[in-house]
N, C-alpha and C positions, 0 to 999 in steps of 0.2 A: 284831407287829412285832417284840417281842423275837428273834425267829427270824431274821430278814431281818439285824439287825444282826451276828450269827456266823456269815456266811456264810466259806467256805474262802476264802483270797486265792487270788489266780492262779499264785504258786507253789507255793503246795500240790496245786495241778490239775497241774500241767504241770511240764517239764523247764526252768531256769531258761536261760537263753543260756550260763554257763558251765558246767552241765552236762552240757548238749547241747552242746556243743565238747568236754569231758573224754569224751563214747563216741563221739563219731562224729569226731574226733583233727582237727579243724580249726576255725580261728575263723570261716570263711570260707561262708555259705549253700549258695552254689551246690555246696563240695565235702562241706557234710551233708547236703546233699540226695540227692547219688547214693550217700554210706555207707549211708542210710539204705533208699533203694529197690535194691543192692546186696545189703544183711543181709537184706531181707525186711519191713522195719518199716513199720508205719502210723504216717503223719503227716498234718497238712494246712500249709498253706502263711496267712500274714498276708498282707494286701495288699500289705506292704513285700516279699515273697519270704522269709518267714521262718517257715524250718519248724520248728512245733509239735509237740512228742510228749505224751503224757499220763502222767503220773508212774506209775498206777498200771500202765499200760503197759507201762512202761518198767521196773517193778519186776519182771513179770511174764516180760517179754522175760529179762533177765539174770538171773534165775534160772532160764532155759531152762526154760522152762513156755510149753507151747504153750497158745496161747491160742485158737487154733480151734477147738481139740479142746473149747473148755468151753461152745461152742454148741454149743447143740442141734440135734441133726439132724434132726428132724422137726420139723412145726409141733404143738403141743399144741390141743387142743382138750377141753373137759371131755365126760362122757359122760351123759347125761340121757337116756338112755332107763328106766331106773328111777322117773324121773316118772311115768311117765303111770298 
């Protein structure tokens, strides 16, 4: 149960509204969404229509690291042929 008490806060996992405003250059959600789409950023929307961007993803994008290149290009499966 102790591990449940040490969960990261929402601000540790996603950009705060102020941080997203700084990145996108606007306090308006509609303009933030337009900027995120125009610049190829992945995001999700809250029920209220606020864009949400993960902090790790944002750090990688701001460092100009291609997140798509980090994904495995083929599905991995173990080689079990030696078990017979």
